[in-house]
C-alpha positions as CSV (number, residue, x, y, z in Angstrom):
1,M,-38.9,-0.5,60.2
2,G,-35.6,1.3,58.5
3,V,-35.0,3.7,61.2
4,H,-35.4,0.7,63.9
5,V,-33.3,-1.4,62.2
6,I,-30.4,1.2,61.7
7,H,-31.1,2.1,65.6
8,E,-30.8,-1.5,66.7
9,A,-27.8,-2.0,64.3
10,R,-25.9,0.9,66.0
11,R,-26.1,-1.0,69.6
12,C,-24.1,-3.6,68.4
13,L,-20.9,-3.7,70.5
14,Q,-18.7,-5.5,67.6
15,C,-17.4,-7.7,70.3
16,E,-14.1,-9.5,69.7
17,E,-15.3,-13.0,70.4
18,P,-19.3,-12.7,69.5
19,L,-21.5,-15.0,71.4
20,C,-24.2,-14.3,69.4
21,M,-22.6,-15.7,66.4
22,Q,-20.2,-18.6,68.4
23,R,-22.8,-19.9,70.6
24,G,-26.2,-18.4,69.7
25,C,-26.1,-19.3,65.8
26,P,-26.4,-22.9,64.7
27,L,-24.9,-21.5,61.3
28,Q,-22.5,-19.7,62.9
29,T,-23.8,-16.5,60.9
30,D,-21.2,-13.7,61.0
31,I,-23.4,-11.2,62.8
32,P,-21.1,-8.4,63.8
33,E,-19.6,-8.3,59.8
34,M,-23.3,-8.3,58.7
35,I,-24.2,-5.2,60.8
36,R,-20.7,-3.7,60.0
37,L,-21.5,-4.1,56.5
38,F,-24.9,-2.6,56.8
39,L,-23.9,0.3,58.6
40,S,-21.2,1.3,56.5
41,G,-23.6,1.5,53.1
42,R,-23.4,-1.9,51.8
43,G,-26.2,-3.6,52.2
44,N,-25.6,-5.8,48.9
45,Q,-22.4,-7.5,50.4
46,A,-24.4,-8.1,53.7
47,G,-27.1,-9.9,51.7
48,I,-24.9,-12.2,49.5
49,M,-22.8,-13.2,52.9
50,L,-26.0,-14.1,54.6
51,F,-27.3,-16.0,51.5
52,E,-23.8,-17.8,50.9
53,N,-23.8,-19.2,54.6
54,N,-27.6,-19.8,54.6
55,P,-29.8,-20.1,51.6
56,M,-32.8,-19.8,53.8
57,S,-31.6,-16.4,55.7
58,D,-35.1,-14.9,55.2
59,V,-37.0,-17.3,56.6
60,C,-34.9,-18.1,59.3
61,S,-35.0,-14.4,60.2
62,L,-38.6,-14.5,61.1
63,V,-38.9,-18.0,62.2
64,C,-35.9,-18.8,64.4
65,D,-36.0,-19.0,68.2
66,H,-33.9,-16.2,68.5
67,E,-34.3,-15.9,72.2
68,K,-32.5,-19.1,72.8
69,Q,-30.2,-18.7,69.9
70,C,-28.0,-15.1,68.4
71,E,-30.2,-12.6,70.4
72,G,-30.1,-14.9,73.8
73,H,-26.4,-15.1,73.9
74,C,-26.1,-10.9,72.9
75,I,-23.7,-9.4,75.8
76,L,-26.1,-6.6,75.8
77,G,-28.9,-8.6,77.3
78,K,-26.8,-11.1,79.1
79,E,-24.4,-8.5,80.9
80,H,-25.5,-5.4,80.4
81,G,-28.9,-5.1,81.8
82,T,-30.4,-3.5,78.4
83,S,-32.1,-5.4,75.9
84,A,-30.5,-7.5,73.3
85,V,-29.9,-6.4,70.0
86,Q,-32.7,-7.2,67.8
87,I,-30.5,-9.2,65.4
88,S,-33.7,-10.9,63.7
89,S,-35.2,-7.9,62.6
90,I,-31.5,-6.6,61.2
91,E,-30.9,-9.8,59.2
92,H,-35.0,-9.7,58.0
93,Y,-34.5,-6.1,56.7
94,I,-30.9,-7.1,54.8
95,S,-32.2,-10.6,53.4
96,N,-35.6,-9.6,52.4
97,T,-33.6,-6.6,50.7
98,Y,-31.5,-8.8,48.8
99,L,-33.7,-11.5,47.8
100,H,-36.1,-9.3,46.3
101,K,-33.3,-7.2,44.6
102,Y,-30.8,-9.8,43.4
103,S,-30.6,-13.2,41.7
104,L,-28.9,-16.1,43.7
105,M,-25.8,-16.0,42.0
106,K,-24.1,-18.7,40.0
107,H,-20.8,-19.7,40.9
108,A,-19.7,-22.2,38.4
109,A,-20.0,-23.1,34.5
110,R,-22.8,-25.5,33.9
111,K,-21.9,-29.4,34.4
112,E,-23.4,-32.3,32.5
113,Q,-24.4,-34.2,35.5
114,R,-28.2,-34.1,36.8
115,V,-29.3,-34.2,40.5
116,A,-32.6,-35.0,41.6
117,V,-33.8,-33.5,44.9
118,I,-37.0,-35.3,46.6
119,G,-38.8,-32.8,48.5
120,A,-39.1,-29.1,48.8
121,G,-38.3,-28.0,52.3
122,P,-35.7,-26.2,54.0
123,A,-33.2,-29.0,53.5
124,G,-34.2,-29.9,49.8
125,L,-34.2,-26.2,48.6
126,T,-31.0,-25.7,50.2
127,V,-29.3,-28.6,48.4
128,A,-31.1,-27.3,45.2
129,T,-30.0,-23.7,45.9
130,K,-26.4,-24.9,46.6
131,L,-25.9,-27.5,43.9
132,A,-27.5,-25.4,41.3
133,Q,-24.8,-22.6,42.2
134,H,-22.2,-24.9,41.7
135,G,-23.5,-26.1,37.8
136,Y,-25.4,-28.7,38.5
137,D,-28.6,-29.5,36.5
138,V,-31.0,-29.8,39.3
139,T,-34.5,-30.9,39.3
140,I,-37.1,-30.7,42.4
141,F,-39.6,-33.5,42.8
142,E,-42.4,-32.1,45.3
143,R,-45.7,-33.9,46.2
144,M,-47.3,-30.5,47.0
145,S,-48.3,-27.5,44.7
146,R,-45.8,-25.2,45.7
147,L,-42.3,-25.4,47.3
148,G,-42.0,-24.7,51.0
149,G,-42.6,-27.9,52.5
150,M,-43.2,-27.5,56.4
151,M,-42.5,-23.8,56.1
152,R,-45.2,-23.4,53.7
153,Y,-47.8,-25.9,54.8
154,G,-46.8,-26.0,58.5
155,I,-46.0,-22.6,59.2
156,P,-49.0,-20.0,59.5
157,D,-48.4,-16.7,57.0
158,F,-48.8,-14.6,59.7
159,R,-45.5,-15.8,61.0
160,L,-43.9,-16.3,57.5
161,P,-45.7,-14.7,54.7
162,R,-46.2,-16.7,51.5
163,E,-44.6,-14.1,49.4
164,I,-41.2,-14.6,50.5
165,L,-41.4,-18.6,49.7
166,D,-42.9,-17.7,46.3
167,T,-40.0,-15.1,45.7
168,Y,-37.7,-18.4,46.8
169,E,-39.4,-20.5,43.9
170,K,-38.7,-17.9,41.5
171,K,-35.4,-17.4,42.0
172,L,-34.4,-20.9,41.8
173,K,-36.4,-20.8,38.5
174,A,-34.2,-18.3,37.2
175,L,-31.1,-20.0,38.7
176,G,-31.8,-23.0,36.0
177,V,-33.7,-25.4,38.6
178,H,-36.4,-27.4,37.0
179,I,-39.5,-28.3,39.2
180,R,-42.0,-31.0,39.0
181,P,-45.0,-30.0,41.5
182,H,-47.6,-32.7,42.2
183,T,-45.1,-35.4,42.1
184,T,-44.5,-38.2,44.3
185,L,-41.7,-40.5,44.3
186,G,-42.3,-44.0,45.4
187,G,-45.9,-43.9,43.4
188,T,-46.1,-43.9,39.9
189,L,-42.3,-43.2,39.4
190,H,-39.5,-44.6,41.9
191,L,-36.3,-43.8,43.1
192,D,-34.6,-46.1,40.8
193,D,-36.3,-44.5,37.9
194,L,-34.5,-41.6,38.3
195,F,-30.9,-43.4,38.1
196,D,-32.3,-45.3,35.1
197,D,-33.0,-41.7,33.3
198,G,-29.3,-40.5,33.9
199,Y,-29.3,-38.8,37.2
200,A,-26.1,-39.3,38.6
201,A,-27.2,-38.6,42.6
202,V,-30.6,-38.1,44.5
203,F,-31.0,-36.2,47.6
204,V,-34.1,-37.3,49.7
205,G,-35.2,-34.3,51.9
206,T,-38.9,-35.8,52.4
207,G,-39.6,-34.4,56.2
208,V,-41.5,-35.7,58.5
209,W,-45.1,-35.5,57.6
210,R,-46.9,-38.2,59.3
211,P,-48.9,-37.1,62.6
212,R,-47.8,-39.4,65.6
213,R,-50.9,-40.4,67.9
214,L,-51.4,-40.0,71.5
215,G,-52.3,-43.7,71.4
216,V,-55.8,-43.4,73.5
217,K,-59.2,-44.2,72.5
218,G,-61.2,-41.6,70.5
219,E,-58.5,-40.2,67.7
220,T,-60.7,-41.4,64.9
221,N,-63.6,-39.1,66.1
222,G,-65.0,-36.9,64.3
223,N,-64.3,-33.9,66.3
224,C,-60.4,-34.8,66.2
225,H,-57.8,-33.7,64.1
226,F,-54.1,-33.9,63.9
227,A,-52.2,-30.2,63.5
228,I,-49.9,-31.2,60.9
229,D,-53.1,-31.5,58.8
230,Y,-55.1,-29.0,60.1
231,L,-52.1,-26.4,59.2
232,K,-51.9,-27.6,55.5
233,D,-55.4,-25.9,54.9
234,P,-56.9,-24.3,57.9
235,S,-59.9,-23.0,55.7
236,V,-61.7,-26.6,54.8
237,Y,-61.9,-27.2,58.8
238,E,-65.2,-26.1,60.8
239,L,-63.9,-26.4,64.6
240,G,-66.7,-24.9,66.1
241,R,-66.7,-21.9,69.1
242,S,-64.5,-24.1,71.4
243,V,-61.0,-26.1,70.3
244,V,-58.3,-27.4,72.5
245,V,-54.8,-28.1,71.3
246,I,-53.1,-31.3,73.3
247,G,-49.3,-30.3,72.9
248,S,-47.0,-27.4,73.5
249,S,-44.8,-27.3,70.9
250,N,-44.0,-24.3,68.1
251,V,-46.5,-26.5,65.7
252,A,-49.3,-26.3,68.7
253,M,-48.6,-22.7,69.2
254,D,-49.4,-22.1,65.6
255,A,-52.4,-24.3,65.4
256,A,-54.0,-22.5,68.3
257,R,-53.3,-19.1,67.0
258,T,-54.7,-20.2,63.6
259,A,-57.8,-21.5,65.3
260,I,-58.1,-18.2,66.7
261,R,-57.5,-16.5,63.3
262,Y,-60.2,-18.8,61.8
263,G,-63.1,-17.8,64.2
264,A,-62.8,-20.1,67.4
265,E,-63.9,-18.0,70.7
266,Q,-61.9,-19.9,73.1
267,V,-59.0,-22.2,72.7
268,Y,-57.0,-23.8,75.1
269,L,-53.5,-25.6,75.2
270,V,-52.5,-28.7,77.4
271,A,-49.0,-28.9,78.2
272,R,-47.8,-32.2,80.0
273,H,-45.3,-30.1,82.3
274,Y,-45.3,-27.3,84.1
275,E,-43.4,-25.4,81.2
276,V,-44.0,-25.5,77.4
277,S,-41.8,-26.7,74.7
278,S,-42.4,-24.2,72.2
279,G,-39.8,-21.2,72.1
280,E,-40.5,-18.0,74.3
281,R,-42.0,-16.1,71.5
282,E,-44.2,-18.3,70.6
283,A,-45.7,-18.8,73.7
284,D,-46.0,-15.2,74.4
285,Y,-47.6,-14.5,71.3
286,A,-50.2,-17.4,71.7
287,Q,-51.3,-15.9,75.3
288,A,-51.3,-12.5,73.7
289,D,-53.9,-14.0,70.9
290,G,-55.9,-15.1,73.9
291,V,-54.9,-18.9,73.9
292,E,-55.6,-20.3,77.6
293,F,-52.9,-22.6,78.8
294,I,-53.5,-25.9,81.0
295,Y,-50.6,-27.5,82.4
296,A,-49.4,-30.7,83.8
297,R,-52.2,-32.5,82.0
298,T,-52.4,-36.0,80.3
299,T,-55.0,-36.8,78.1
300,K,-56.8,-40.3,78.7
301,E,-59.4,-40.4,76.1
302,I,-61.2,-38.0,73.6
303,T,-64.9,-38.1,73.5
304,P,-67.4,-36.4,71.2
305,D,-67.8,-33.8,73.8
306,G,-63.9,-33.3,74.5
307,P,-60.8,-34.8,75.7
308,M,-60.6,-36.6,79.4
309,L,-57.6,-35.1,81.1
310,A,-55.9,-35.9,84.3
311,Q,-54.1,-33.7,86.6
312,R,-50.4,-35.0,87.1
313,H,-48.2,-34.4,90.2
314,F,-44.4,-34.2,90.2
315,D,-41.8,-34.5,92.8
316,A,-38.7,-32.3,93.3
317,D,-36.7,-33.5,90.3
318,G,-39.5,-33.2,88.1
319,H,-40.8,-36.7,87.7
320,C,-45.0,-37.7,87.5
321,V,-45.3,-39.4,90.8
322,S,-49.1,-39.3,90.5
323,E,-52.5,-38.5,88.3
324,D,-55.6,-37.5,89.4
325,E,-58.9,-39.3,88.0
326,P,-59.5,-37.7,84.3
327,E,-62.1,-34.8,84.1
328,L,-63.9,-33.8,80.9
329,L,-62.6,-30.5,79.2
330,R,-65.7,-29.8,77.2
331,V,-64.8,-28.5,73.6
332,D,-66.5,-28.6,70.1
333,S,-62.8,-29.9,68.6
334,V,-59.5,-31.3,69.7
335,I,-56.2,-30.7,68.1
336,I,-53.3,-33.4,68.5
337,A,-50.0,-31.5,68.0
338,V,-47.3,-34.1,69.9
339,N,-44.9,-34.8,67.1
340,Q,-44.2,-36.1,63.5
341,D,-42.6,-38.9,61.9
342,P,-41.6,-39.8,58.1
343,K,-43.8,-41.3,55.7
344,D,-42.2,-44.2,54.0
345,K,-42.9,-44.3,50.3
346,V,-39.6,-43.8,49.2
347,V,-38.1,-46.2,51.5
348,R,-40.6,-48.8,50.9
349,T,-39.9,-48.7,46.9
350,T,-36.3,-48.3,46.9
351,K,-33.7,-51.4,47.3
352,G,-30.9,-50.9,49.9
353,L,-32.4,-47.9,51.3
354,K,-32.4,-48.6,55.4
355,T,-34.1,-46.8,58.1
356,N,-33.7,-46.8,61.9
357,E,-36.4,-47.9,64.4
358,N,-38.3,-44.9,64.3
359,G,-38.6,-44.8,60.7
360,L,-35.9,-41.9,59.7
361,I,-33.3,-42.3,56.8
362,T,-29.9,-44.2,58.3
363,V,-26.9,-42.3,56.9
364,D,-23.3,-41.8,57.5
365,E,-21.5,-38.4,59.1
366,D,-21.9,-36.8,55.4
367,G,-25.5,-38.0,54.6
368,H,-24.9,-41.3,52.1
369,T,-27.4,-43.4,52.8
370,T,-27.0,-47.2,52.7
371,R,-27.9,-46.9,49.1
372,E,-25.1,-45.6,46.3
373,G,-25.5,-42.4,44.8
374,V,-28.4,-41.3,47.4
375,L,-28.1,-38.7,50.5
376,S,-30.2,-38.0,52.5
377,G,-30.7,-34.9,55.2
378,G,-33.1,-32.5,57.2
379,D,-35.9,-33.9,59.2
380,V,-36.3,-37.2,57.3
381,V,-32.8,-38.1,58.9
382,L,-32.7,-35.9,62.2
383,G,-36.6,-36.0,63.4
384,A,-38.8,-33.3,63.3
385,H,-36.6,-30.1,63.9
386,N,-36.7,-26.5,63.0
387,V,-35.7,-24.4,59.7
388,V,-32.0,-23.6,60.7
389,T,-31.0,-27.3,62.0
390,A,-32.4,-28.7,58.6
391,V,-30.3,-26.1,56.5
392,K,-27.4,-26.7,58.6
393,D,-27.3,-30.5,57.9
394,A,-28.2,-30.1,54.2
395,K,-25.3,-27.8,53.7
396,K,-23.0,-30.5,55.1
397,V,-24.7,-33.0,52.7
398,A,-24.4,-30.7,49.6
399,A,-21.0,-30.5,50.2
400,A,-20.7,-34.0,50.3
401,M,-22.9,-34.7,47.6
402,E,-20.8,-32.5,45.5
403,A,-17.8,-34.1,46.3
404,Y,-19.6,-37.5,45.5
405,L,-20.1,-35.9,42.2
406,E,-17.0,-34.9,41.3
407,Q,-15.5,-38.4,42.1
408,K,-17.8,-40.0,39.9
409,A,-17.2,-37.4,37.2
410,A,-13.6,-38.4,37.4
411,E,-14.3,-42.1,37.4
412,D,-16.7,-41.8,34.6
413,E,-13.8,-39.9,32.5
414,N,-11.2,-42.3,33.4
415,K,-13.3,-45.2,31.7
416,D,-14.0,-43.3,28.6
417,T,-10.4,-42.4,28.5
418,S,-9.3,-46.4,29.0
419,A,-12.0,-47.5,26.8
420,T,-10.9,-44.9,23.4
421,P,-8.9,-47.1,20.9
422,Q,-5.2,-45.7,20.7
423,P,-4.0,-45.0,17.7
424,H,-1.9,-47.9,15.9
425,R,1.7,-46.4,16.0
426,P,4.5,-48.7,14.0
427,I,7.3,-49.9,15.2
428,M,10.5,-48.3,14.0
429,H,13.6,-50.2,13.3
430,E,17.0,-49.0,13.7
């Protein structure tokens, strides 16, 4: 692994205008500098730089869509007729080594203000890391047993080893972050309770955990399941020998590949168009695992014997112009993987917290919600996206949250000063 990574690093041209960074990376990771530091024997400094820019660097090195992002913009692959530098492998080698060897460094003395983070997915963990590093007393409230959110319960461990997320959890605890697992805000505890108990600000990063329906007859059948539920714990499902996954996103690919690993002998994946919406690498791996793709079909009904699928026909502009009569695809189980929406417990139990027509929390450009002291980011604001998009949004919100906390601290100090009785000074007569 190490020799391969060094070889790939040496292939980097150190472009003066690195498109891999400028156009390819949503977080603008300084890829040439990362490689330069690594090759000069300063892997530790490279790791510090990566985690400063992206607290989820080790995760992103494994699950980002690199073919469309950094590697897809590498000049070697675009213009020189060779393969792109395997930036993802280099980043993973550096960030994984750094994560295991070093602590997430604290940059400021401890502050008195307490911050609550609701949800321990990529957005919540990014905000918790940034604020804890800057001295704030952070508590994470997570409804599941372990940290990671969709990274742990939505991405299979053959793509993202759980050991990486376990290490993140240990590093956060070492940073002083308090973690409350199996704690749902909007149930026994409400968001208002946090302010009553002295929290100065709250970040809501609860993600999108409600599976979206197809809206067809048969979704309550015993042979029908939702991908987001299935991926939480595939071991409790008995899908049978044949399975069809409806949808073509990364989640759909994960569900299909997981079904194969849990014993399904024939797995189909149904896409509505003649291309899939997942990343190219994920589709390639799914086909390599034996998943059979069925293109240009729409689901009309789910029966106990499988879905009724209709062939779709398109014009030159890609618009569907007609559909054939539906036909039965006979399988043991159906998994629906079309999209996810947010759950609404926090919103329903919090006064003044508004959402849009899709149930996503309404925020301004910095992540402030319609409720004073409550900020939000990640999928619960943007809708279902990938890890790096959630991290990018959360970094912005974390900066806004710190600015809000600093302003609040200054205001509280001014109140204390004005409320303090001034010492009596006798009038001096000349």
